C-alpha beads as a LAMMPS data file, in Angstrom:
LAMMPS data file: protein, C-alpha beads

81 atoms
80 bonds

1 atom types
1 bond types

-500.0 500.0 xlo xhi
-500.0 500.0 ylo yhi
-500.0 500.0 zlo zhi

Masses

1 110.0

Atoms # bond

1 1 1 220.506 -211.584 119.394
2 1 1 221.106 -215.360 119.073
3 1 1 224.372 -215.036 120.984
4 1 1 222.729 -213.192 123.684
5 1 1 219.909 -215.750 124.097
6 1 1 222.331 -218.625 124.110
7 1 1 224.584 -216.909 126.696
8 1 1 221.465 -216.258 128.930
9 1 1 220.616 -220.021 128.591
10 1 1 224.154 -221.079 129.485
11 1 1 224.013 -218.789 132.567
12 1 1 220.728 -220.078 133.690
13 1 1 221.736 -223.759 133.406
14 1 1 225.110 -223.018 135.204
15 1 1 223.269 -221.100 137.902
16 1 1 220.791 -224.059 138.228
17 1 1 223.572 -226.521 138.675
18 1 1 225.629 -224.307 140.911
19 1 1 222.695 -223.696 143.261
20 1 1 221.320 -227.208 142.865
21 1 1 217.982 -225.794 141.779
22 1 1 217.030 -227.692 138.644
23 1 1 213.703 -225.839 138.429
24 1 1 215.584 -222.702 137.320
25 1 1 216.074 -224.337 133.969
26 1 1 212.363 -223.918 133.239
27 1 1 213.099 -220.284 132.707
28 1 1 215.603 -221.217 129.956
29 1 1 213.348 -223.353 127.894
30 1 1 211.355 -220.541 126.232
31 1 1 214.626 -219.026 125.111
32 1 1 215.326 -222.085 123.051
33 1 1 212.166 -221.371 121.025
34 1 1 213.456 -217.817 120.434
35 1 1 216.803 -219.146 119.161
36 1 1 215.013 -221.597 116.984
37 1 1 212.820 -218.840 115.415
38 1 1 215.775 -216.467 114.873
39 1 1 217.767 -219.242 113.184
40 1 1 214.896 -220.026 110.846
41 1 1 214.529 -216.446 109.911
42 1 1 218.298 -216.241 109.121
43 1 1 218.100 -219.367 107.055
44 1 1 215.266 -217.998 105.042
45 1 1 217.184 -214.816 104.334
46 1 1 220.497 -216.515 103.591
47 1 1 221.436 -217.294 100.057
48 1 1 224.804 -218.943 100.226
49 1 1 224.734 -222.634 100.803
50 1 1 227.744 -222.687 103.179
51 1 1 226.169 -220.190 105.461
52 1 1 222.898 -222.107 105.419
53 1 1 224.768 -225.311 106.396
54 1 1 226.445 -223.510 109.363
55 1 1 223.132 -222.147 110.568
56 1 1 221.621 -225.649 110.302
57 1 1 224.570 -226.935 112.359
58 1 1 223.963 -224.153 115.039
59 1 1 220.316 -225.123 115.031
60 1 1 221.141 -228.792 115.583
61 1 1 223.536 -227.937 118.342
62 1 1 220.833 -225.936 120.152
63 1 1 218.349 -228.659 119.820
64 1 1 220.881 -231.199 121.229
65 1 1 221.740 -228.828 124.076
66 1 1 218.097 -228.324 124.784
67 1 1 217.719 -232.112 125.118
68 1 1 220.457 -232.495 127.738
69 1 1 219.684 -229.469 129.935
70 1 1 216.939 -231.249 131.892
71 1 1 219.357 -234.221 132.414
72 1 1 222.314 -232.325 133.572
73 1 1 220.353 -230.133 135.922
74 1 1 218.441 -233.025 137.334
75 1 1 221.720 -234.406 138.523
76 1 1 222.659 -231.075 140.285
77 1 1 220.663 -232.044 143.323
78 1 1 222.432 -235.443 143.719
79 1 1 225.242 -235.948 146.155
80 1 1 227.833 -237.480 143.918
81 1 1 230.600 -237.997 146.554

Bonds

1 1 1 2
2 1 2 3
3 1 3 4
4 1 4 5
5 1 5 6
6 1 6 7
7 1 7 8
8 1 8 9
9 1 9 10
10 1 10 11
11 1 11 12
12 1 12 13
13 1 13 14
14 1 14 15
15 1 15 16
16 1 16 17
17 1 17 18
18 1 18 19
19 1 19 20
20 1 20 21
21 1 21 22
22 1 22 23
23 1 23 24
24 1 24 25
25 1 25 26
26 1 26 27
27 1 27 28
28 1 28 29
29 1 29 30
30 1 30 31
31 1 31 32
32 1 32 33
33 1 33 34
34 1 34 35
35 1 35 36
36 1 36 37
37 1 37 38
38 1 38 39
39 1 39 40
40 1 40 41
41 1 41 42
42 1 42 43
43 1 43 44
44 1 44 45
45 1 45 46
46 1 46 47
47 1 47 48
48 1 48 49
49 1 49 50
50 1 50 51
51 1 51 52
52 1 52 53
53 1 53 54
54 1 54 55
55 1 55 56
56 1 56 57
57 1 57 58
58 1 58 59
59 1 59 60
60 1 60 61
61 1 61 62
62 1 62 63
63 1 63 64
64 1 64 65
65 1 65 66
66 1 66 67
67 1 67 68
68 1 68 69
69 1 69 70
70 1 70 71
71 1 71 72
72 1 72 73
73 1 73 74
74 1 74 75
75 1 75 76
76 1 76 77
77 1 77 78
78 1 78 79
79 1 79 80
80 1 80 81
């Protein structure tokens, strides 16, 4: 499920950039919350420390990506010739 949500987020942000429609990213933002919830559930159910660390790394990467999505898509409308 997490992989599907992340793939959808990536597709939405790519489409937003390709079409120069930054407002499309707004549809991706709720998916980040779903990913975060799913990761928290997995961490709570996981017993091995190495797996918990990996899940926390994934959560951090998702958080970082969520932070740059509005920046990268806001530049999509700029003419950078």
